[in-house]
N, C-alpha and C positions, 0 to 999 in steps of 0.2 A: 504494501500500500504507501502511497505514495504523495504530497499537497500538489494540490494544481492551482489550487490559487488560495489568498489572502484578501479577503475586504473588508471597508466596515459600511456600514449602512445604517443609517444616522432616519431617527422619525420625530415625528412630534405632535406629542397633545395637547390640543386647546381646552387650555384651562382658564378663560377669560371668563364665563359662565359661572365658574365655580371657585376664584381665585384661592390659592393657599396663603392665609397672611399669617408670618409671626412677626418676633422681635427682629429683626433683620432685615424686613423688608418683605415681599411680595411674588409670587408666582404664577405669572399669568399663560408660559409653557412652560410644558414638561419636555424635553430632549436627551432620545433617549440612542448612546450609539452601541449596535450591535454588531460583534465583528465574528464571523462565520470563515471557518475553515475549509474550505474543500479540497475533495481527495479523489483518488481516480476510481476507486471502490463506488464511490457512488452515496456516501457517507460524508456526512456537515455537522460540523462540530458549532455550538455559537457560544460567545461569553457578552457580558455585559458591563459594559464604563462604565460606574455610575457614574460619582463626580465630575469625569473625563467630559461623559456624554452630556450632562445637564447644562455644564456652563464653560464647556471647550469644546463643542463639538466637532470643526472644521480641523483641528490641530490633531483632534484624534483621527481621523481622517487619516491626514497628512504620515503619521506616527505608525500608526496602522498600514499605509504601504512601506514605510519607510523599511519595516521590520520583515513584510513579506518576501524581500530578495531573498533574505536570508534564509525562507520557509518551502520557498519552491521547490518541490522534489523530495527534497528530505521524508522521512517514517513520521509519521503522526503519533503513534505511539509509544515512539520514544519522548516523553514530556521531560523531564529532568536534562536530558541534555538540551533539548533545543532553548529551554528557557535559559539554561546556562546561555546558551549563543549569543540569545538577544541582552541579555546581561551584559556579556562581557564587551559586544561590539556597542554599546550604552555606557557602561563605566564613566570616559573621559569626559562626557557631559552631559551625563543624564542618573550621577547618584540614584535619585529618588524620583519622585512627582510624574509629570503623564509620560516619560521610559517607561519605570515603573509602570505605571497604572495601566496602561497598552499590553507592556508584554504581561503583566500578568494575567487579563483580560483573552488573550492571545491561550495562554496555558490552560485556564478555563478551559476554553474552543475545546482543548484536547483532550480534557478530560471526559468530555462529553462524547466525544468519537470514540473515546477506551473503550467507557461503558458504556455505550452502542453495539462496538463489535462483541464484546464479552455477552452481552444480554441483562447486567445489572448495570441497578445504580451505583453513581459515583461515592456513596458512605461504604458500599461496598470493599470499592475498590483502597478505600484507605481504611481498612481493620476490620470494617463487620459494624456490623449496629451495635449501640451499649443502651438505647432505649428504647424502649414500647412506646412512651411520646414522650416530650417535653413542654412547659409549660408553655403557653403562649403570648405575648403583651398586646393586647392592642396598642398601635400606637400611631395614636391623634392627638387630638386635643393643642389646634390649634388654635388661634384667636375664633371667637365667636362673638354673639351675643349672651347672656350670662341664662338665656332660656335652651337655646340650643343648647350649649355646652353642655349640659345635667341631662337633656334631652340624649345626647351623644353618650356621655357619660353611662344612661342605663340603660340605651342601647345594648353596652355593650356584655351587663351586666344578663342584660335577657339572653344572650345571643351563647352567657356560658363563657366567656373569658372569665380568668382569677387574677388578671394581672391589667395594668394599663398602663399608658404613658401620654405625658401631656409636654406642651412646651409653655414655658414661661419664660423671663427675661424682662421684663418691663420693668416697671417700679416696683419698690418692695410694697407697697399697698396695693397695688394690681395681681402681681402675683400671689398674695397672701390669700386674699379675695375669691383670685379664679381657681385654687389647691384647696380650698375652704370649700368650694360652693361645687368638686368635684368628688371629693371626702365625702359630703352628703350623700351625694346621687349613686354615690360607689360601696356605702357603707361600709362599718369595720374591715370587713373579712376579705376585702378586695386589695392586691401590694398596686400600690399606685406609685409610680415613677415622675420625676421630674428632669426636664431636660431644658438646661436656658441653652442651649443650642450657641455655645459660646465658641466653639471651637472656630470656624467660618464667620462667623458677626462682624460687619465689617465697625463697627464700638464697642468691643468684646469691655464684658467686668471686669475691674480688675477685683484680686486679692481679697482685698477689704470688705466689696460691693459683693461679689460673691457670697461669701460669708455673711454677711447683714440678712441676706436671703436665706440661706440652709437658716441660720440660728432661727429666726419668723417661719418656715414651715414647719421645725423638726415637731412640734407636735402633730403634728398630721399623721406620724407611721410613715414615713416615708419609704420606699428601700432602697433608692438610690439618690442622687444626684448627679448628672449626666454632664458631660463640660460647662463647668462650673464658668472655667476661663478662656483663653486663648488655649489655641494649642502647642505654642511653642511653651507657655507658660510651666513649664513643669514644676517650679519651687514654687508657683502663686497656688495652680494645683492639689500640692502637697500641703501647704500651708491651710489651705479649706477643710482638708484632709484631717488635716490633726486637730481643729478645732470645732469640728462639730461631727455629732453622734448620726451625724444620717452618712451611711457609703457613698464614694465616689466614685464614678464611671468616667472613662475619654476613649481618644481617640478614633472616634470613628473619621479622622480626617488625616491622621499619622499614613507615611507609607513607607512600608520595607520596615524592617525589621529594625536600620538604628532609627529613625524614628521615633517605634516603639519601647526604646530601652533603655530614654530617659525616664520616661514614666515610672520607669522598676526603680532604677538608682535612685528617684528622688523619693520612694516611698510613695508616689503621689497619688495610686490608685487602689480601691476594692474588687471593682471591676475593669477589664480592658474590652476594646469592640473593635477589633480588625474585623475586612471586611475583602475576602477574594475578589470581590469587584472593583475593588479600590488601593487599598492595599499592597498588591504585587501578586494576587495569583493562589490558587491554594499552598501550595508548596509554600510559600513565603508565612501564609497564616500558620503553617502545622511549627512553622520557627518559633512566630511567636507565640503560640499555643506553649510551647517547651519553655520557653522562658516565663511565663504568667506559674506555670506550674512550679519553676525554682522558687519561683517569688511570692507564694501563696495567693495570687493571685487569678480572680474567675474569668475566664473568658463567656461575652456575651456579645454573640455576633449577630456584626450590625446591618442590616436589611432593611430599604426604605425604597427599592428601585422596581424594576417591573421583574417577569415572572425567571429568568436568567440570572436575573440577581436573589432573587429568594432563593434559588434550586440551589444555587452554588453555596451557602451560609447556612440549608436546613441539609444539606449533606454533612458537610464538615460537624456539625452540631449532631450528626446522627450518628458520627462517628467517635466524638469527643465523651469519653466516662465523664466528663467532669460537668458537663453541657448543665444549667437551670433553667436558661431560658431561652426563649429566642420571639425575636423580634417580629413582629405581623405589623404590615405597615396596614393601614385605616385611608388613604388617600382615592380606591377607589379607583385609580387607572386602571381603564379598560385590557393594555396590553399585560395587568399580570394575568387576567384569563386566559386572554385571547392568546397569547405567546406561550401560556402553559399547556404540555397535550390533556394531562387530567387536571383538573381544582387541588391545591394544597387542601388536603383536610386538615380540619379541627373539630377535635370530639370532646366533649366538655369539660373545653379548656387549653386540648394538650394535643398540639399538633402534631400527626403523623409520619412516621417514615415516610420520605419520597417511593414509590415504585417503580416507577418508569424506566427506563437504562438509561443509562447515561446522567443528563437534566432535564431529563424528563420535557426541553422545550423544542417548538418548533415556527422558522418563520413561513410565511406566506407566502405569494405574489400580491394578496389581499390584501393585506397587514401591511404592506410598502405601499400600497397604491391610497389607504385610506388614512395612513401617517405620516404621507410624505414628509418630507424635511421645510421647516416655513424659514426661508433665512432670515437675518438679526432678531428671531425669539431669544437669544440665549440671555438665559437667569441670570443677571446682577442685581444684588437685594440694593 
């Protein structure tokens, strides 16, 4: 089997009728970058570039073309060797950031091919299934009027979720009000996580500002406080962790093992949040996971994209014996369902293991037509 082509498909979902609003800005369009690896055996693999697709679609496409010249003619089943080949050719000019993100996304597509060839889900290739189910937390709670926000929270309880994450990051008063409303609607028995989303906020909180919010919401039984400060403020993150009783989570915007290492060195987190569609692929996430285990930190895989993003993270989680939660986005994007061969299944709040070979995703001509990329739709907070 040989690779015959590697190409990046750009898609756009128009959200202007239901724009996502958060403390750092708004998202009227959602851009998705899907990297397809084609072979002479008729098997194709699909990977999703999460953050690059959202805010750097054209550069992601160009970077894919750059790596394609290294891969055409190669055996797609040589996953580790091909990932190293891409990394080695970009060390001099792209040690992390976009080059590693794109190389990792291509690697995910290779895992998809291997799973299809062997007829098993990717979690089987990573050592096998460690869980019957993993608690899924509904990841939503963006800015909304009070009544709608409480209706949203109640809807999660009705659907059987036992954990919910909401976005904060406004003033202390606004954040406390929002947390109180959500706790009231959810009741005392549902895990409630808060995400300040400061990792890529254009005006991130300082450590002292983040601590003020953490202490203000402590009475509401918060499972974790996510991204309290800027994504490279490791000392600030550690400061907040030392001064609050709420566990701290971070890392969703870090890329590669070397950007995750400072979180552990600073003793800054209780939970770390890599994502193979952003952090550098499945192999890089396995290295990050090993570091986390050595430092007594739990891994909660980040997943707020479309079906290939969710599947890559869920397959990793089911092959990780220490997984306790998985993120289930409630943004309602149609490409979650349309790109998945079978829907992701949640039973009594527990995500069930994927069953489809590979990543269980597919790209059709209809999807390419219905979600044609819109130039100028780049998300800027």
